[in-house]
A tleap script that builds the chain and sets N, CA, C and O, in Angstrom:
source leaprc.protein.ff14SB
mol = sequence {
  NMET PRO ILE ILE LYS SER ALA ALA LYS ARG
  MET ARG GLN ASP ALA ARG ARG ARG GLU ARG
  ASN ARG SER TYR ARG SER ALA ALA ARG THR
  ALA VAL LYS ASN ALA ARG VAL LEU ILE GLU
  GLU SER ASP PRO GLY ALA LEU GLU ALA VAL
  ARG SER ALA SER VAL ALA LEU ASP LYS ALA
  ALA LYS HIE GLY ALA ILE HIE THR ASN ASN
  ALA ALA ARG ARG LYS SER ARG LEU THR SER
  GLN LEU ASN LYS SER LEU ALA CGLU
}
set mol.1.N position { 37.459 -49.686 8.507 }
set mol.1.CA position { 38.368 -48.717 7.932 }
set mol.1.C position { 37.627 -47.842 6.928 }
set mol.1.O position { 36.746 -48.312 6.208 }
set mol.2.N position { 37.993 -46.574 6.891 }
set mol.2.CA position { 37.328 -45.673 5.952 }
set mol.2.C position { 37.747 -45.947 4.508 }
set mol.2.O position { 38.858 -46.403 4.236 }
set mol.3.N position { 36.849 -45.663 3.622 }
set mol.3.CA position { 37.113 -45.857 2.202 }
set mol.3.C position { 37.677 -44.576 1.593 }
set mol.3.O position { 38.524 -44.622 0.701 }
set mol.4.N position { 37.204 -43.446 2.080 }
set mol.4.CA position { 37.592 -42.156 1.526 }
set mol.4.C position { 38.947 -41.735 2.096 }
set mol.4.O position { 39.222 -41.899 3.285 }
set mol.5.N position { 39.788 -41.186 1.207 }
set mol.5.CA position { 41.152 -40.805 1.615 }
set mol.5.C position { 41.155 -39.774 2.738 }
set mol.5.O position { 41.947 -39.872 3.675 }
set mol.6.N position { 40.287 -38.810 2.645 }
set mol.6.CA position { 40.273 -37.745 3.656 }
set mol.6.C position { 39.863 -38.290 5.023 }
set mol.6.O position { 40.344 -37.819 6.053 }
set mol.7.N position { 38.982 -39.274 5.028 }
set mol.7.CA position { 38.566 -39.888 6.291 }
set mol.7.C position { 39.716 -40.694 6.892 }
set mol.7.O position { 39.898 -40.709 8.109 }
set mol.8.N position { 40.485 -41.359 6.043 }
set mol.8.CA position { 41.636 -42.118 6.530 }
set mol.8.C position { 42.680 -41.172 7.124 }
set mol.8.O position { 43.266 -41.452 8.169 }
set mol.9.N position { 42.899 -40.058 6.443 }
set mol.9.CA position { 43.855 -39.070 6.948 }
set mol.9.C position { 43.370 -38.504 8.279 }
set mol.9.O position { 44.161 -38.325 9.205 }
set mol.10.N position { 42.091 -38.226 8.374 }
set mol.10.CA position { 41.520 -37.694 9.613 }
set mol.10.C position { 41.727 -38.672 10.763 }
set mol.10.O position { 42.010 -38.257 11.887 }
set mol.11.N position { 41.588 -39.955 10.494 }
set mol.11.CA position { 41.814 -40.966 11.539 }
set mol.11.C position { 43.265 -40.961 12.005 }
set mol.11.O position { 43.538 -41.078 13.200 }
set mol.12.N position { 44.196 -40.825 11.058 }
set mol.12.CA position { 45.613 -40.768 11.434 }
set mol.12.C position { 45.902 -39.537 12.284 }
set mol.12.O position { 46.621 -39.613 13.280 }
set mol.13.N position { 45.338 -38.412 11.884 }
set mol.13.CA position { 45.539 -37.177 12.637 }
set mol.13.C position { 44.939 -37.297 14.042 }
set mol.13.O position { 45.554 -36.883 15.025 }
set mol.14.N position { 43.744 -37.862 14.123 }
set mol.14.CA position { 43.085 -38.028 15.426 }
set mol.14.C position { 43.910 -38.903 16.356 }
set mol.14.O position { 44.001 -38.634 17.553 }
set mol.15.N position { 44.510 -39.949 15.803 }
set mol.15.CA position { 45.319 -40.846 16.633 }
set mol.15.C position { 46.538 -40.114 17.191 }
set mol.15.O position { 46.877 -40.268 18.364 }
set mol.16.N position { 47.194 -39.319 16.345 }
set mol.16.CA position { 48.353 -38.549 16.817 }
set mol.16.C position { 47.948 -37.538 17.881 }
set mol.16.O position { 48.624 -37.396 18.901 }
set mol.17.N position { 46.869 -36.852 17.647 }
set mol.17.CA position { 46.409 -35.834 18.601 }
set mol.17.C position { 45.960 -36.466 19.909 }
set mol.17.O position { 46.192 -35.911 20.983 }
set mol.18.N position { 45.321 -37.620 19.822 }
set mol.18.CA position { 44.868 -38.319 21.026 }
set mol.18.C position { 46.049 -38.679 21.913 }
set mol.18.O position { 45.986 -38.513 23.131 }
set mol.19.N position { 47.124 -39.170 21.308 }
set mol.19.CA position { 48.329 -39.514 22.073 }
set mol.19.C position { 48.950 -38.271 22.705 }
set mol.19.O position { 49.364 -38.299 23.864 }
set mol.20.N position { 49.012 -37.198 21.954 }
set mol.20.CA position { 49.586 -35.953 22.471 }
set mol.20.C position { 48.742 -35.406 23.618 }
set mol.20.O position { 49.277 -35.007 24.652 }
set mol.21.N position { 47.420 -35.388 23.433 }
set mol.21.CA position { 46.525 -34.883 24.479 }
set mol.21.C position { 46.611 -35.744 25.720 }
set mol.21.O position { 46.535 -35.232 26.837 }
set mol.22.N position { 46.768 -37.040 25.544 }
set mol.22.CA position { 46.857 -37.943 26.691 }
set mol.22.C position { 48.052 -37.584 27.564 }
set mol.22.O position { 47.949 -37.617 28.790 }
set mol.23.N position { 49.178 -37.244 26.956 }
set mol.23.CA position { 50.362 -36.914 27.746 }
set mol.23.C position { 50.164 -35.605 28.510 }
set mol.23.O position { 50.586 -35.493 29.661 }
set mol.24.N position { 49.524 -34.613 27.878 }
set mol.24.CA position { 49.267 -33.346 28.571 }
set mol.24.C position { 48.289 -33.541 29.732 }
set mol.24.O position { 48.499 -33.014 30.825 }
set mol.25.N position { 47.213 -34.307 29.485 }
set mol.25.CA position { 46.231 -34.554 30.547 }
set mol.25.C position { 46.843 -35.336 31.688 }
set mol.25.O position { 46.582 -35.050 32.857 }
set mol.26.N position { 47.660 -36.327 31.350 }
set mol.26.CA position { 48.292 -37.152 32.376 }
set mol.26.C position { 49.241 -36.322 33.233 }
set mol.26.O position { 49.259 -36.467 34.455 }
set mol.27.N position { 50.021 -35.463 32.609 }
set mol.27.CA position { 50.949 -34.601 33.357 }
set mol.27.C position { 50.180 -33.677 34.283 }
set mol.27.O position { 50.596 -33.454 35.420 }
set mol.28.N position { 49.065 -33.137 33.811 }
set mol.28.CA position { 48.260 -32.241 34.638 }
set mol.28.C position { 47.667 -32.991 35.820 }
set mol.28.O position { 47.696 -32.502 36.949 }
set mol.29.N position { 47.130 -34.174 35.565 }
set mol.29.CA position { 46.549 -34.973 36.649 }
set mol.29.C position { 47.577 -35.324 37.704 }
set mol.29.O position { 47.299 -35.231 38.900 }
set mol.30.N position { 48.763 -35.726 37.272 }
set mol.30.CA position { 49.823 -36.097 38.197 }
set mol.30.C position { 50.245 -34.906 39.041 }
set mol.30.O position { 50.439 -35.037 40.250 }
set mol.31.N position { 50.388 -33.749 38.414 }
set mol.31.CA position { 50.800 -32.547 39.142 }
set mol.31.C position { 49.748 -32.152 40.172 }
set mol.31.O position { 50.090 -31.774 41.292 }
set mol.32.N position { 48.482 -32.234 39.806 }
set mol.32.CA position { 47.398 -31.889 40.732 }
set mol.32.C position { 47.372 -32.885 41.895 }
set mol.32.O position { 47.200 -32.501 43.052 }
set mol.33.N position { 47.541 -34.148 41.572 }
set mol.33.CA position { 47.526 -35.179 42.616 }
set mol.33.C position { 48.671 -34.957 43.602 }
set mol.33.O position { 48.467 -35.034 44.813 }
set mol.34.N position { 49.871 -34.682 43.096 }
set mol.34.CA position { 51.018 -34.429 43.968 }
set mol.34.C position { 50.783 -33.207 44.842 }
set mol.34.O position { 51.123 -33.209 46.025 }
set mol.35.N position { 50.204 -32.171 44.264 }
set mol.35.CA position { 49.930 -30.957 45.031 }
set mol.35.C position { 48.920 -31.234 46.134 }
set mol.35.O position { 49.089 -30.762 47.258 }
set mol.36.N position { 47.879 -31.989 45.831 }
set mol.36.CA position { 46.857 -32.301 46.847 }
set mol.36.C position { 47.452 -33.103 48.001 }
set mol.36.O position { 47.116 -32.871 49.162 }
set mol.37.N position { 48.331 -34.040 47.682 }
set mol.37.CA position { 48.963 -34.846 48.732 }
set mol.37.C position { 49.793 -33.949 49.643 }
set mol.37.O position { 49.729 -34.074 50.866 }
set mol.38.N position { 50.564 -33.054 49.057 }
set mol.38.CA position { 51.398 -32.154 49.862 }
set mol.38.C position { 50.541 -31.182 50.683 }
set mol.38.O position { 50.903 -30.835 51.807 }
set mol.39.N position { 49.419 -30.749 50.128 }
set mol.39.CA position { 48.529 -29.858 50.868 }
set mol.39.C position { 47.960 -30.580 52.085 }
set mol.39.O position { 47.911 -30.016 53.178 }
set mol.40.N position { 47.531 -31.827 51.895 }
set mol.40.CA position { 46.968 -32.598 53.001 }
set mol.40.C position { 47.986 -32.840 54.105 }
set mol.40.O position { 47.638 -32.878 55.285 }
set mol.41.N position { 49.255 -33.005 53.712 }
set mol.41.CA position { 50.305 -33.250 54.697 }
set mol.41.C position { 50.827 -31.949 55.309 }
set mol.41.O position { 51.685 -31.986 56.190 }
set mol.42.N position { 50.324 -30.812 54.856 }
set mol.42.CA position { 50.810 -29.496 55.284 }
set mol.42.C position { 52.311 -29.368 55.059 }
set mol.42.O position { 53.036 -28.823 55.890 }
set mol.43.N position { 52.752 -29.874 53.938 }
set mol.43.CA position { 54.171 -29.833 53.574 }
set mol.43.C position { 54.549 -28.420 53.113 }
set mol.43.O position { 53.756 -27.752 52.448 }
set mol.44.N position { 55.764 -27.964 53.465 }
set mol.44.CA position { 56.185 -26.624 53.009 }
set mol.44.C position { 56.312 -26.517 51.484 }
set mol.44.O position { 56.236 -25.417 50.936 }
set mol.45.N position { 56.500 -27.625 50.809 }
set mol.45.CA position { 56.637 -27.612 49.357 }
set mol.45.C position { 55.312 -27.576 48.623 }
set mol.45.O position { 55.283 -27.666 47.395 }
set mol.46.N position { 54.218 -27.448 49.351 }
set mol.46.CA position { 52.896 -27.452 48.727 }
set mol.46.C position { 52.712 -26.260 47.791 }
set mol.46.O position { 52.092 -26.384 46.734 }
set mol.47.N position { 53.247 -25.113 48.180 }
set mol.47.CA position { 53.098 -23.916 47.348 }
set mol.47.C position { 53.751 -24.123 45.987 }
set mol.47.O position { 53.162 -23.789 44.958 }
set mol.48.N position { 54.952 -24.666 45.975 }
set mol.48.CA position { 55.648 -24.928 44.714 }
set mol.48.C position { 54.913 -25.989 43.894 }
set mol.48.O position { 54.857 -25.904 42.667 }
set mol.49.N position { 54.355 -26.980 44.574 }
set mol.49.CA position { 53.608 -28.033 43.878 }
set mol.49.C position { 52.355 -27.462 43.222 }
set mol.49.O position { 51.992 -27.860 42.115 }
set mol.50.N position { 51.700 -26.537 43.901 }
set mol.50.CA position { 50.504 -25.902 43.328 }
set mol.50.C position { 50.892 -25.069 42.114 }
set mol.50.O position { 50.164 -25.036 41.122 }
set mol.51.N position { 52.031 -24.400 42.191 }
set mol.51.CA position { 52.497 -23.618 41.035 }
set mol.51.C position { 52.766 -24.516 39.834 }
set mol.51.O position { 52.370 -24.195 38.713 }
set mol.52.N position { 53.443 -25.648 40.070 }
set mol.52.CA position { 53.743 -26.547 38.951 }
set mol.52.C position { 52.463 -27.169 38.393 }
set mol.52.O position { 52.355 -27.393 37.187 }
set mol.53.N position { 51.492 -27.448 39.269 }
set mol.53.CA position { 50.209 -27.977 38.802 }
set mol.53.C position { 49.488 -26.937 37.954 }
set mol.53.O position { 48.857 -27.271 36.952 }
set mol.54.N position { 49.584 -25.684 38.359 }
set mol.54.CA position { 48.955 -24.605 37.606 }
set mol.54.C position { 49.568 -24.497 36.214 }
set mol.54.O position { 48.857 -24.304 35.227 }
set mol.55.N position { 50.884 -24.621 36.142 }
set mol.55.CA position { 51.569 -24.569 34.843 }
set mol.55.C position { 51.143 -25.748 33.977 }
set mol.55.O position { 50.889 -25.584 32.783 }
set mol.56.N position { 51.064 -26.937 34.572 }
set mol.56.CA position { 50.672 -28.132 33.812 }
set mol.56.C position { 49.246 -27.994 33.287 }
set mol.56.O position { 48.961 -28.371 32.150 }
set mol.57.N position { 48.351 -27.453 34.113 }
set mol.57.CA position { 46.968 -27.252 33.676 }
set mol.57.C position { 46.895 -26.224 32.556 }
set mol.57.O position { 46.136 -26.394 31.602 }
set mol.58.N position { 47.684 -25.152 32.671 }
set mol.58.CA position { 47.695 -24.133 31.618 }
set mol.58.C position { 48.208 -24.705 30.301 }
set mol.58.O position { 47.679 -24.389 29.236 }
set mol.59.N position { 49.237 -25.545 30.373 }
set mol.59.CA position { 49.761 -26.166 29.155 }
set mol.59.C position { 48.718 -27.068 28.512 }
set mol.59.O position { 48.533 -27.053 27.295 }
set mol.60.N position { 48.036 -27.857 29.343 }
set mol.60.CA position { 47.009 -28.750 28.809 }
set mol.60.C position { 45.897 -27.950 28.145 }
set mol.60.O position { 45.387 -28.344 27.096 }
set mol.61.N position { 45.523 -26.837 28.747 }
set mol.61.CA position { 44.464 -26.004 28.172 }
set mol.61.C position { 44.944 -25.327 26.891 }
set mol.61.O position { 44.192 -25.211 25.923 }
set mol.62.N position { 46.197 -24.881 26.891 }
set mol.62.CA position { 46.739 -24.196 25.713 }
set mol.62.C position { 46.750 -25.124 24.498 }
set mol.62.O position { 46.488 -24.692 23.376 }
set mol.63.N position { 47.054 -26.387 24.730 }
set mol.63.CA position { 47.128 -27.348 23.625 }
set mol.63.C position { 45.780 -27.986 23.317 }
set mol.63.O position { 45.678 -28.804 22.403 }
set mol.64.N position { 44.745 -27.623 24.066 }
set mol.64.CA position { 43.409 -28.125 23.780 }
set mol.64.C position { 43.116 -29.490 24.359 }
set mol.64.O position { 42.102 -30.096 24.012 }
set mol.65.N position { 43.978 -29.995 25.238 }
set mol.65.CA position { 43.737 -31.305 25.841 }
set mol.65.C position { 42.591 -31.228 26.843 }
set mol.65.O position { 41.847 -32.195 27.008 }
set mol.66.N position { 42.439 -30.077 27.518 }
set mol.66.CA position { 41.291 -29.824 28.379 }
set mol.66.C position { 40.774 -28.428 28.056 }
set mol.66.O position { 41.485 -27.618 27.461 }
set mol.67.N position { 39.552 -28.155 28.446 }
set mol.67.CA position { 38.955 -26.850 28.179 }
set mol.67.C position { 39.576 -25.796 29.089 }
set mol.67.O position { 40.001 -26.101 30.203 }
set mol.68.N position { 39.626 -24.576 28.616 }
set mol.68.CA position { 40.228 -23.478 29.370 }
set mol.68.C position { 39.522 -23.272 30.711 }
set mol.68.O position { 40.173 -23.068 31.736 }
set mol.69.N position { 38.196 -23.325 30.699 }
set mol.69.CA position { 37.448 -23.132 31.947 }
set mol.69.C position { 37.687 -24.288 32.909 }
set mol.69.O position { 37.689 -24.091 34.124 }
set mol.70.N position { 37.884 -25.479 32.387 }
set mol.70.CA position { 38.182 -26.646 33.214 }
set mol.70.C position { 39.494 -26.431 33.945 }
set mol.70.O position { 39.592 -26.709 35.140 }
set mol.71.N position { 40.500 -25.942 33.244 }
set mol.71.CA position { 41.797 -25.665 33.864 }
set mol.71.C position { 41.660 -24.581 34.920 }
set mol.71.O position { 42.229 -24.694 36.006 }
set mol.72.N position { 40.916 -23.542 34.613 }
set mol.72.CA position { 40.728 -22.442 35.562 }
set mol.72.C position { 40.020 -22.929 36.820 }
set mol.72.O position { 40.388 -22.550 37.932 }
set mol.73.N position { 39.005 -23.769 36.643 }
set mol.73.CA position { 38.261 -24.294 37.787 }
set mol.73.C position { 39.158 -25.149 38.671 }
set mol.73.O position { 39.122 -25.027 39.896 }
set mol.74.N position { 39.962 -26.013 38.059 }
set mol.74.CA position { 40.859 -26.873 38.835 }
set mol.74.C position { 41.899 -26.058 39.578 }
set mol.74.O position { 42.209 -26.352 40.733 }
set mol.75.N position { 42.448 -25.026 38.924 }
set mol.75.CA position { 43.440 -24.167 39.578 }
set mol.75.C position { 42.808 -23.432 40.757 }
set mol.75.O position { 43.424 -23.296 41.814 }
set mol.76.N position { 41.588 -22.966 40.571 }
set mol.76.CA position { 40.897 -22.249 41.628 }
set mol.76.C position { 40.663 -23.146 42.835 }
set mol.76.O position { 40.891 -22.732 43.972 }
set mol.77.N position { 40.215 -24.356 42.597 }
set mol.77.CA position { 39.964 -25.302 43.689 }
set mol.77.C position { 41.255 -25.651 44.418 }
set mol.77.O position { 41.286 -25.739 45.646 }
set mol.78.N position { 42.299 -25.846 43.658 }
set mol.78.CA position { 43.590 -26.198 44.249 }
set mol.78.C position { 44.112 -25.046 45.100 }
set mol.78.O position { 44.619 -25.265 46.200 }
set mol.79.N position { 43.993 -23.837 44.601 }
set mol.79.CA position { 44.468 -22.672 45.335 }
set mol.79.C position { 43.656 -22.460 46.607 }
set mol.79.O position { 44.212 -22.105 47.646 }
set mol.80.N position { 42.350 -22.676 46.532 }
set mol.80.CA position { 41.521 -22.499 47.731 }
set mol.80.C position { 41.859 -23.563 48.773 }
set mol.80.O position { 41.839 -23.279 49.971 }
set mol.81.N position { 42.166 -24.775 48.336 }
set mol.81.CA position { 42.593 -25.828 49.269 }
set mol.81.C position { 43.900 -25.440 49.941 }
set mol.81.O position { 44.070 -25.630 51.146 }
set mol.82.N position { 44.820 -24.898 49.157 }
set mol.82.CA position { 46.109 -24.468 49.704 }
set mol.82.C position { 45.920 -23.356 50.724 }
set mol.82.O position { 46.494 -23.401 51.811 }
set mol.83.N position { 45.110 -22.353 50.372 }
set mol.83.CA position { 44.878 -21.231 51.286 }
set mol.83.C position { 44.209 -21.694 52.573 }
set mol.83.O position { 44.524 -21.205 53.658 }
set mol.84.N position { 43.290 -22.634 52.444 }
set mol.84.CA position { 42.598 -23.163 53.620 }
set mol.84.C position { 43.585 -23.886 54.543 }
set mol.84.O position { 43.518 -23.746 55.764 }
set mol.85.N position { 44.499 -24.659 53.951 }
set mol.85.CA position { 45.466 -25.392 54.770 }
set mol.85.C position { 46.502 -24.447 55.398 }
set mol.85.O position { 46.982 -24.701 56.502 }
set mol.86.N position { 46.844 -23.360 54.697 }
set mol.86.CA position { 47.788 -22.393 55.249 }
set mol.86.C position { 47.163 -21.601 56.389 }
set mol.86.O position { 47.863 -21.190 57.314 }
set mol.87.N position { 45.851 -21.383 56.332 }
set mol.87.CA position { 45.166 -20.619 57.367 }
set mol.87.C position { 45.070 -21.414 58.682 }
set mol.87.O position { 44.949 -20.827 59.758 }
set mol.88.N position { 45.122 -22.705 58.589 }
set mol.88.CA position { 44.977 -23.553 59.799 }
set mol.88.C position { 46.210 -23.544 60.638 }
set mol.88.O position { 46.252 -24.200 61.679 }
savepdb mol mol.pdb
quit
């Protein structure tokens, strides 16, 4: 445990932020996973799933749970997978 008050406060803040970031990252991962499953099955709801995954990734990036470029890269990959499956 830290001896200095500011270090103790920083630990409390980090714990709160870690929990908050975990929920944003988890929601983004789940949305991406659901979208990928629907894309593989060529489900008509895949487009909506990709949109919701994109929103979840943007929220995670906005709150700093993941890097902005990381979210952009994941959205790009997901969209290219969707377009590839629609072209088939």
